[in-house]
C-alpha positions as CSV (number, residue, x, y, z in Angstrom):
1,M,20.3,6.7,-5.0
2,S,20.8,9.1,-7.8
3,E,19.6,12.5,-6.8
4,T,16.8,13.9,-9.2
5,P,15.2,17.4,-9.8
6,A,11.9,18.3,-7.9
7,V,8.8,17.8,-8.9
8,S,6.4,21.2,-9.6
9,R,5.1,22.6,-6.7
10,R,2.1,23.0,-8.6
11,L,1.0,19.6,-8.5
12,L,1.5,18.8,-5.1
13,L,-2.3,18.2,-3.9
14,G,-3.7,17.1,-7.4
15,S,-3.7,13.8,-9.2
16,A,-0.7,14.8,-11.7
17,V,2.5,15.1,-12.1
18,A,4.1,17.7,-14.7
19,T,5.2,16.4,-18.0
20,G,9.0,15.4,-17.6
21,A,9.4,16.0,-14.1
22,V,11.5,13.4,-12.5
23,A,11.0,11.9,-9.0
24,A,13.7,11.4,-7.0
25,G,14.7,7.9,-5.7
26,M,13.1,6.0,-8.5
27,T,14.8,6.6,-11.9
28,G,16.6,4.2,-14.0
29,A,19.9,5.8,-13.6
30,A,22.3,4.1,-11.6
31,P,22.4,4.3,-8.0
32,S,25.8,5.2,-5.4
33,A,27.3,2.3,-4.4
34,S,26.2,2.8,-0.9
35,A,22.3,2.2,-1.6
36,A,23.0,-1.0,-1.9
37,A,23.6,-2.0,1.6
38,A,23.3,1.4,3.2
39,P,24.0,1.3,6.8
40,V,20.9,1.5,9.9
41,P,21.4,5.0,10.9
42,R,21.4,5.1,15.2
43,R,17.9,6.8,16.8
44,R,18.5,9.9,18.0
45,P,18.8,10.7,21.8
46,G,15.6,10.1,23.1
47,Q,13.6,8.3,19.9
48,K,12.1,5.2,20.6
49,S,10.6,2.5,18.9
50,M,7.0,2.8,17.6
51,I,6.5,-1.2,18.4
52,G,3.6,-1.9,20.8
53,V,2.4,1.7,21.0
54,P,-1.2,2.0,20.9
55,F,-3.1,4.5,19.9
56,D,-4.6,7.1,22.8
57,A,-8.2,6.5,23.1
58,R,-10.9,8.8,21.7
59,R,-14.8,8.5,21.6
60,T,-14.8,10.0,17.7
61,V,-12.4,9.9,15.1
62,R,-11.5,12.9,13.1
63,V,-10.5,12.4,9.4
64,G,-8.6,15.0,7.2
65,V,-8.1,13.8,3.5
66,I,-5.0,15.2,0.9
67,G,-6.0,14.1,-2.3
68,L,-9.4,14.0,-3.5
69,G,-9.0,12.2,-7.2
70,N,-9.9,9.0,-8.3
71,R,-9.0,6.6,-5.0
72,G,-9.6,9.7,-2.5
73,G,-12.8,11.0,-3.5
74,G,-14.0,7.2,-3.6
75,M,-12.9,6.9,-0.2
76,I,-14.6,9.4,1.7
77,T,-18.0,8.3,2.1
78,G,-16.7,5.1,3.4
79,W,-14.5,7.2,6.2
80,A,-18.4,8.8,6.9
81,A,-20.0,5.8,7.3
82,V,-18.0,4.3,10.2
83,P,-18.9,4.6,13.6
84,G,-18.0,7.2,15.7
85,C,-15.4,8.8,12.4
86,T,-16.3,12.2,11.0
87,V,-14.4,13.9,8.0
88,T,-13.5,17.0,8.9
89,A,-11.8,18.6,6.1
90,V,-10.9,17.6,2.8
91,C,-8.3,18.9,0.4
92,D,-7.0,19.1,-3.0
93,I,-5.3,21.6,-4.9
94,R,-7.9,21.7,-7.5
95,A,-11.1,23.9,-5.3
96,D,-13.8,22.3,-7.2
97,R,-12.6,18.6,-6.3
98,A,-13.2,19.2,-2.4
99,K,-15.9,21.3,-3.1
100,R,-17.7,18.2,-4.6
101,A,-16.5,16.2,-1.9
102,A,-17.7,18.6,0.8
103,D,-20.9,18.3,-1.2
104,R,-21.3,14.5,-1.5
105,L,-21.1,14.3,2.2
106,E,-23.3,17.2,3.1
107,S,-25.7,15.1,0.3
108,K,-25.2,12.1,2.6
109,G,-26.3,13.5,5.9
110,K,-23.1,14.1,6.8
111,P,-21.6,17.5,8.6
112,R,-20.0,18.7,6.0
113,P,-16.4,18.9,6.0
114,A,-13.9,22.5,5.5
115,E,-12.7,22.8,2.3
116,Y,-8.8,23.3,1.3
117,G,-7.8,23.7,-2.0
118,G,-6.5,25.7,-4.9
119,S,-2.9,26.5,-4.0
120,A,0.2,23.9,-3.3
121,D,0.4,25.0,0.7
122,S,-3.2,24.0,0.6
123,Y,-2.6,21.0,2.6
124,A,-0.4,22.6,5.3
125,R,-3.4,25.0,6.0
126,M,-5.3,21.9,6.8
127,L,-2.5,20.3,9.0
128,R,-2.8,23.6,11.7
129,R,-6.2,22.4,12.2
130,D,-6.8,21.3,15.7
131,D,-9.7,18.7,14.7
132,I,-7.8,16.5,12.7
133,D,-6.5,13.0,14.2
134,L,-6.0,10.9,11.4
135,V,-4.8,12.5,8.2
136,Y,-5.6,10.2,4.9
137,I,-3.1,10.7,2.1
138,A,-4.4,9.5,-1.4
139,T,-2.1,12.0,-3.7
140,P,0.3,11.0,-6.3
141,W,3.2,8.2,-5.1
142,E,5.8,11.4,-5.7
143,F,4.0,13.4,-3.1
144,H,3.1,11.0,-0.3
145,Y,6.5,11.3,1.6
146,E,5.9,14.9,2.1
147,H,1.9,14.6,3.2
148,G,3.2,12.0,5.4
149,R,6.0,13.7,7.3
150,A,4.0,16.8,7.7
151,A,1.0,15.0,8.8
152,L,3.5,13.3,11.4
153,L,4.8,16.7,12.3
154,S,1.7,18.1,13.2
155,G,0.6,16.0,15.6
156,K,-1.8,14.1,13.7
157,H,-1.4,10.0,12.9
158,A,-1.2,9.4,9.0
159,L,-2.7,7.0,6.9
160,V,-0.5,6.8,3.4
161,E,-2.0,5.4,-0.1
162,L,1.2,3.1,-2.0
163,P,4.0,3.4,-1.5
164,I,4.3,5.5,1.4
165,A,7.5,6.8,0.0
166,T,9.6,6.1,-3.0
167,E,13.3,6.4,-1.9
168,L,15.0,4.7,1.1
169,R,16.1,8.0,2.9
170,Q,12.5,9.0,2.5
171,L,11.5,5.7,4.3
172,W,14.1,5.6,7.2
173,D,13.0,9.5,7.8
174,L,9.3,8.3,8.1
175,V,10.3,6.0,10.6
176,D,12.3,8.5,12.4
177,T,10.0,11.0,12.7
178,S,7.1,8.3,13.4
179,E,9.4,7.6,16.3
180,R,10.0,10.9,17.4
181,T,6.2,12.9,17.1
182,R,5.0,9.5,18.8
183,R,2.2,9.5,15.6
184,H,1.3,6.1,13.9
185,L,2.2,5.9,10.2
186,L,0.3,3.5,8.1
187,L,0.1,2.2,4.6
188,S,-3.6,2.2,3.4
189,E,-2.8,-1.6,1.9
190,N,-6.7,-2.7,1.9
191,C,-5.6,-5.5,0.0
192,S,-4.2,-7.0,3.5
193,Y,-7.6,-7.0,5.0
194,G,-9.0,-9.1,2.0
195,R,-11.3,-11.9,2.9
196,N,-9.2,-14.7,1.0
197,E,-5.9,-12.8,2.4
198,L,-6.5,-13.0,5.9
199,A,-8.0,-16.5,5.8
200,M,-4.5,-17.6,4.3
201,L,-3.0,-16.0,6.7
202,K,-5.2,-17.4,9.9
203,G,-4.8,-20.9,7.9
204,A,-0.8,-20.1,8.2
205,H,-0.7,-19.3,11.5
206,D,-3.0,-22.6,12.4
207,G,-0.4,-24.8,10.6
208,L,-2.4,-25.3,7.4
209,F,0.8,-25.3,5.1
210,G,3.2,-27.0,7.7
211,D,6.7,-25.0,7.8
212,I,5.9,-22.0,5.7
213,T,8.9,-22.0,2.6
214,N,8.0,-20.1,-0.1
215,G,5.0,-17.1,-1.6
216,H,4.1,-15.6,-4.7
217,G,2.5,-12.2,-4.3
218,G,2.0,-9.1,-6.9
219,Y,-0.3,-6.5,-8.8
220,L,-0.9,-7.8,-12.3
221,H,-3.9,-5.1,-13.8
222,D,-4.4,-4.7,-17.3
223,L,-4.4,-0.4,-17.2
224,R,-3.2,0.1,-20.3
225,E,-6.7,1.9,-21.2
226,L,-6.8,3.9,-18.5
227,L,-3.1,4.7,-18.4
228,F,-3.5,6.6,-22.0
229,S,-7.1,8.2,-20.8
230,D,-6.8,11.7,-20.9
231,T,-9.4,12.0,-18.1
232,Y,-9.0,8.9,-14.8
233,Y,-5.3,10.2,-14.2
234,T,-5.3,13.8,-14.2
235,D,-2.3,14.9,-16.5
236,S,-1.3,10.9,-16.9
237,W,0.6,11.3,-13.9
238,R,0.5,7.2,-13.9
239,R,1.9,6.6,-17.3
240,L,4.7,9.3,-16.6
241,W,6.0,7.1,-14.5
242,H,6.7,4.6,-16.8
243,T,9.0,7.4,-19.1
244,R,11.4,7.8,-15.8
245,S,11.7,4.7,-13.8
246,T,12.7,1.4,-14.2
247,A,11.1,0.6,-10.4
248,S,8.5,-2.1,-9.8
249,F,6.1,0.6,-8.4
250,Y,3.4,-1.5,-7.1
251,P,3.7,-4.9,-5.5
252,M,2.7,-4.1,-2.1
253,H,-1.0,-5.3,-2.8
254,G,0.3,-9.1,-3.4
255,L,3.8,-9.3,-1.2
256,A,2.3,-7.7,1.9
257,P,-0.5,-10.4,2.4
258,I,2.4,-13.1,1.7
259,A,4.8,-10.7,4.4
260,A,2.3,-10.9,7.0
261,A,1.6,-14.9,6.8
262,M,5.0,-15.5,6.9
263,D,5.5,-13.0,10.2
264,I,7.7,-10.7,8.3
265,N,9.0,-8.0,11.0
266,R,7.6,-10.3,13.7
267,G,10.2,-13.3,13.8
268,D,11.4,-13.1,10.2
269,R,13.0,-10.3,8.2
270,M,12.9,-9.9,4.5
271,A,17.0,-9.9,4.3
272,T,17.7,-9.4,0.2
273,L,16.2,-8.6,-3.0
274,R,17.2,-9.4,-6.7
275,A,14.9,-8.1,-9.6
276,T,14.6,-8.9,-13.4
277,A,12.5,-6.7,-16.0
278,T,11.1,-7.7,-19.3
279,A,11.5,-5.6,-21.7
280,P,9.0,-2.6,-22.0
281,K,6.6,-3.6,-25.1
282,G,2.8,-3.4,-24.0
283,L,2.4,0.5,-23.7
284,A,3.8,1.4,-27.0
285,D,2.2,-1.5,-28.7
286,Y,-1.3,-0.4,-27.3
287,R,-0.6,3.1,-28.4
288,A,0.7,2.3,-31.8
289,R,-2.8,0.1,-32.1
290,F,-5.2,2.6,-30.0
291,V,-4.0,6.2,-29.5
292,P,-4.2,8.6,-32.1
293,R,-0.9,10.1,-33.2
294,D,-1.3,14.0,-32.6
295,H,-2.0,12.2,-28.4
296,P,0.9,13.5,-26.4
297,S,1.4,10.1,-25.7
298,W,3.9,9.9,-28.7
299,K,6.3,12.3,-27.3
300,E,6.8,9.4,-24.6
301,T,9.8,6.7,-24.3
302,Y,8.7,4.2,-22.5
303,I,11.8,2.5,-19.9
304,N,9.9,0.8,-17.3
305,G,9.4,-3.2,-17.9
306,D,6.5,-4.4,-18.8
307,L,7.3,-7.3,-16.1
308,V,9.2,-6.1,-13.3
309,T,9.8,-9.3,-10.8
310,C,11.5,-8.7,-7.4
311,M,12.5,-12.3,-5.8
312,I,13.1,-11.9,-2.0
313,E,14.9,-13.7,0.7
314,T,14.0,-13.9,4.0
315,E,16.5,-13.7,6.9
316,K,15.0,-17.4,8.1
317,G,15.6,-18.8,4.3
318,R,12.1,-18.5,2.6
319,T,11.4,-16.6,-0.6
320,I,8.7,-14.1,-1.7
321,R,8.3,-13.2,-5.3
322,A,6.8,-9.9,-5.7
323,E,5.5,-8.7,-9.4
324,H,4.2,-6.0,-10.9
325,D,2.8,-5.6,-14.8
326,V,0.0,-3.0,-15.5
327,S,1.2,-2.9,-19.3
328,S,0.2,-6.2,-20.2
329,P,-3.6,-7.7,-22.0
330,R,-4.0,-10.1,-18.5
331,P,-7.1,-10.7,-16.6
332,Y,-6.5,-8.9,-13.0
333,S,-4.9,-11.1,-10.3
334,R,-2.5,-10.8,-6.7
335,I,-1.3,-14.0,-7.3
336,N,-1.7,-14.7,-2.9
337,T,-0.1,-18.3,-3.3
338,L,1.6,-19.7,-0.1
339,A,3.0,-22.5,0.4
340,G,4.6,-24.9,3.3
341,S,5.6,-28.2,3.7
342,R,2.5,-29.7,4.2
343,G,0.3,-27.9,1.6
344,I,-0.4,-24.8,-0.7
345,V,-3.3,-22.2,-1.9
346,E,-3.2,-20.7,-4.7
347,D,-5.7,-17.3,-5.5
348,Y,-6.9,-16.2,-9.1
349,A,-7.0,-19.7,-10.3
350,G,-10.4,-21.1,-10.9
351,P,-14.0,-20.5,-11.0
352,S,-14.4,-21.3,-7.4
353,P,-16.9,-18.8,-6.1
354,T,-13.9,-18.0,-4.0
355,G,-11.4,-17.6,-6.7
356,A,-8.8,-19.6,-4.8
357,R,-7.9,-23.5,-4.7
358,I,-6.0,-25.5,-2.1
359,Y,-3.7,-29.0,-1.5
360,V,-2.7,-30.0,1.7
361,E,-2.0,-32.9,3.7
362,P,-3.4,-34.8,4.9
363,D,-6.8,-33.8,4.0
364,H,-6.2,-34.5,0.2
365,S,-4.2,-36.6,-2.0
366,G,-4.2,-37.5,-5.7
367,H,-2.5,-34.5,-7.1
368,S,-5.8,-32.8,-7.6
369,W,-6.7,-29.1,-6.5
370,R,-9.7,-29.0,-4.3
371,D,-12.0,-25.7,-3.4
372,F,-10.8,-23.3,-1.1
373,E,-14.1,-22.3,0.0
374,G,-14.9,-24.6,3.1
375,Y,-11.0,-23.6,4.4
376,R,-12.0,-20.0,4.3
377,K,-14.9,-20.3,6.3
378,E,-13.3,-22.4,8.9
379,Y,-10.5,-19.6,9.0
380,D,-12.8,-16.7,8.7
381,H,-11.3,-14.0,9.7
382,W,-13.4,-12.4,12.4
383,L,-13.1,-8.5,10.7
384,W,-15.3,-10.0,8.2
385,Q,-17.4,-12.0,10.2
386,K,-18.1,-8.9,12.2
387,V,-18.6,-6.4,9.4
388,G,-18.7,-8.0,6.6
389,D,-22.4,-7.7,5.8
390,D,-21.8,-3.9,5.4
391,A,-18.4,-3.8,4.1
392,A,-19.8,-4.2,0.1
393,N,-22.3,-1.9,0.6
394,N,-19.8,0.9,2.0
395,G,-16.5,0.4,0.1
396,G,-15.1,-0.8,-2.7
397,H,-12.5,-3.5,-3.8
398,G,-15.3,-6.1,-2.9
399,G,-15.5,-4.5,0.6
400,M,-12.1,-4.9,1.9
401,D,-11.8,-0.8,1.5
402,Y,-14.5,-0.2,4.4
403,V,-12.8,-3.5,6.3
404,L,-9.5,-1.2,6.4
405,Q,-11.5,1.6,7.8
406,W,-13.2,0.2,9.9
407,R,-10.6,-1.5,11.6
408,T,-8.3,2.2,11.5
409,V,-11.0,4.0,13.4
410,Q,-12.0,0.9,15.6
411,L,-8.3,0.6,16.6
412,M,-8.2,4.0,17.4
413,R,-11.3,4.9,18.9
414,A,-10.3,1.8,21.3
415,G,-6.3,2.8,22.2
416,L,-5.1,-0.5,20.5
417,V,-2.0,-1.0,18.6
418,P,-2.0,-0.7,15.1
419,D,-2.1,-3.5,12.8
420,I,0.3,-2.4,10.0
421,D,2.8,-0.3,11.7
422,V,5.4,1.8,10.3
423,Y,8.0,-0.4,10.2
424,D,5.8,-3.3,8.1
425,S,4.8,-0.3,5.5
426,A,8.7,0.8,5.0
427,A,9.7,-2.8,4.4
428,W,6.6,-3.4,2.6
429,C,7.4,-0.4,0.0
430,A,11.4,-0.6,0.0
431,P,10.9,-3.1,-3.2
432,V,10.3,0.1,-5.2
433,P,13.5,1.8,-4.7
434,L,15.6,-1.5,-4.1
435,S,14.3,-2.8,-7.9
436,V,16.2,0.1,-9.2
437,T,18.9,-0.7,-7.6
438,S,19.6,-4.8,-8.7
439,L,18.2,-4.0,-12.3
440,A,21.0,-1.0,-12.5
441,R,23.6,-3.8,-11.0
442,G,22.2,-6.2,-13.5
443,G,19.8,-8.1,-11.0
444,R,22.1,-8.7,-8.7
445,P,21.0,-8.8,-5.0
446,V,20.6,-6.0,-2.9
447,E,19.9,-6.1,1.4
448,I,16.8,-4.8,2.5
449,P,17.2,-2.6,5.3
450,D,15.9,-3.5,8.6
451,F,13.6,-1.0,9.4
452,T,13.1,-2.2,13.2
453,R,16.5,-2.1,14.1
454,G,16.7,-5.9,15.4
455,A,13.2,-5.9,16.7
456,W,11.7,-8.1,14.0
457,R,13.0,-10.8,16.1
458,E,10.3,-10.9,18.6
459,R,7.3,-12.2,18.0
460,R,3.8,-9.7,18.4
461,P,0.4,-9.5,17.2
462,G,-0.5,-8.2,13.4
463,L,-3.1,-8.8,11.3
464,D,-4.3,-12.3,12.9
465,S,-5.5,-9.7,15.4
466,T,-7.8,-11.0,19.0
467,P,-11.6,-10.1,18.2
468,T,-12.5,-7.0,19.4
469,D,-15.7,-4.6,19.3
470,M,-16.2,-1.2,17.9
471,P,-16.8,1.2,21.2
472,P,-20.0,2.0,21.1
473,V,-21.1,5.8,19.7
474,G,-22.4,8.7,22.2
């Protein structure tokens, strides 16, 4: 993809993006011809796949956190609440945030973590510590690649908020760096651990919907008020993406659960993508109605379409529709729709306690939707049965944050293979740069790289895992 100017180093650890900075790989400019079907790079001598590679078992998982804005700051208490996990270091370019995070943990009776901050290289100094096993990265999007790669090179595993990178070359480099360092890099995809999503996954794998033919997921969230807030996204970093990129920024929350139900990278793979976008009207309209004329946003021009849709075709002929819209007035939805030869489930679709509805044969007839609640109980994932009572008390988003954290720590302490690996993470994030490429080419299809280098054909476990216990503490 086209090269663009680097982002200011001052912002490396904060929740900010300098006004006018351009993030590499996500601009609206036409990419090079090679971007659509880049060849699969060869592995270096001695470099091997990370598929099926377990974590080294350990008594305690020691976590270092980079980025303490809304997301990172909100997750630290969850990490500290998981049995056998401790936060040993916290880092943000704004030193006051690191201090507040450390104060918060100490006030809850947890060991006080070491604090890093105040400069652009603070995270690098933190990574030199030898008492960190897992680096949790919650900085702005354009810094995820640099921080994730640095964590791997420091000999640590990395859990990275969405997306893990914004360019194809970065995605490939994270795959290769993970393989060379023998350390895992995982997308922190909390929605893959949602209760409805995991029940849908188990039902699909049990044949509830017959042969799966299509799915629909995304991220539809009216963020207009927050995007124009002067405090929520520091330095307006998230709104500024809308001034410089046409990408589908954040489809992974809905895409990842559908991909898991279709066994993507575990018997099938996402092969091609074509993108469409509506006109960028929502943010400008909101600004005209609610934002004072002296606000800095009036100097901005928005180029990101309100609704960016990616139509994805898999190697086995399935289709996935992945959508992103944070600029329109609408109720929240991740869509979560999965359909097959014997039925369909649709989430965010009604007043049911689960929010989902279902229609499957031979259970149903008469062309009338039924409540998903009974099926969720039947296919409730073992993780929710085991930690569901604690989840809502220790994490946000209905508890799925804590389920993600608990499971990550359990995998590491027990020496198990990750549910989500670097190949899943790269594939799920590939629509970010590929949507730019397709839109620049008038919506024509572009190839989705095979990050597994052919191993997608092999069936293997993933999120639909075998029940296991958290190792005892002490």
